[in-house]
C-alpha positions, 0 to 999 in steps of 0.5 A: 462486479456483483457477478464476479463476487457471486461467482467467487463465492460459489467457487469457495463454497463448492470447490472440492479442494480445500486448498483452493477454497482457502485460497479463494477466501484469502483473496476475498478477505484481502479485498476487504482489507484493501477497502479498509485501508483506502477509506481511512488512509487516502487523504493522509496519502495525498498530503504525503505525496504533495509534501514529498513532490513540493519544489525547493523554494527560491532564496527569500520565497516561502515554501509551497506548504509550511507543513502537513496541516497547511498542505491539507488546509490549502487542498481543501480550500482550493479543491474542496474536501474531496481534493483530499481524495485526489487520485483515489479512482486508480487505487479504487479499482486496484487496491482490492486486487492488490491487497487480495494479492498480497494476502494470498501471496503471503498465505501461499508462501506460508503454506509452502514453507510449512510444507517444506519444513513439516510445520503442519497439522493441528500442532503446527508452530508459529513461523520463525521471524526470518520465515515471516520475512521471507513470506512478506518479501515475496508478496512485495514482488508479486504486488508490484506487478499490479500496484505500480501502474495504480501508484503512478496514476495516483501520484500523477493526479495528486501532483498535477494541480501544482503543475497547472495540469489536468488532475482528473483520472482521464487527464493522468491516463492521457498524459501518461499514454502520450509519454510513451504508450502502454509502457509509460504506465510502468514508469518507476516499477522497479522503484516501487518494488525496491520500496515494497519488498522491505516495506512488506517485510516490515508490514507483515513482520510487525503484524505477525510479531504483534499478534504473537505477543497479543494473542493466544492463537495468532491465527484467530485474533479478536477485532481489537487485537487485529486493530492493534496488531495491524496498526503495529504492521503499518508503523513497521512498514513506513519506518522502513519504506518512507525514504524509498517511497520519497525516491519513488514519488520523485521518479513517478511524479516526473513528467516524460520519464527520464528521472533515474534512481541516482538522479532522484537521490541527488535532487532530494539531497539537494533539496534538504539533505537526509531530512528531505527523504522523510518529507510527509513523515507526520501525515504518513505516520498519522495515517499508518496506524489507523489505515492499517488497523482498518486493513488487517481488522477487515481482513481478519473479520472477513476471514471469520465471516467466510469461514462461518458461511463456507 
């Protein structure tokens, strides 16, 4: 891993092509953002997934969890504090590359739009809101190819305990492979993309609009401005994506595959109507601001650091 980072930094330092050097720095800064969001946000995500996957109680039977706090407390009681980090290994190996890919994809799309519209040079203007959404939607498509298997493994680990199954990382890997070989690791890939494209629009859209409102130079925010704008981006993402994420969780948590998009919608509706699509709303919104604030702040500070060094 260290050799990889050294080689990448050397590439950024000595590359004669300025665009290539900027792309490498964008990739590394995105990696830093992924580390930030994972460290802060994963415990909230575990609670969110377990609430979404919670079975409908039978008549006269108490629900498995009374709410987000009860879910967190039960997890800690049964599995220890690090039970809240159940499923973190999959995202740990993928979150850096995924977010690196997100930010690199966004910057690539932005540069392409600026070139096509002639909006370049020292006096270049901010992108229009539709242009921001176009760049953001592109990141959702690109990111799904890497994100979907990691999301699937994470969800399988987070929901295994309630089913009496092996909740270890290797247990999830073996279980998936037994279901359908390598193809099984892309179960729910389409539902991940359906969530991520509009979600990315809310994420980058909220962040960029907040930066424009807060910063004299949106391309050079302070740490405080990046924290606030990043938090706004996180809220924008999950307000849009949460119902779609609930459907994705149902599809990916179902062992053996076979859960269709329509089947997931019907099952969720039968469990509680429209409000059931917003299970996990409290933990995900509590997570959205601080986790995404950390993500964008780490990314922006990494950009500044890399620009000073190279």
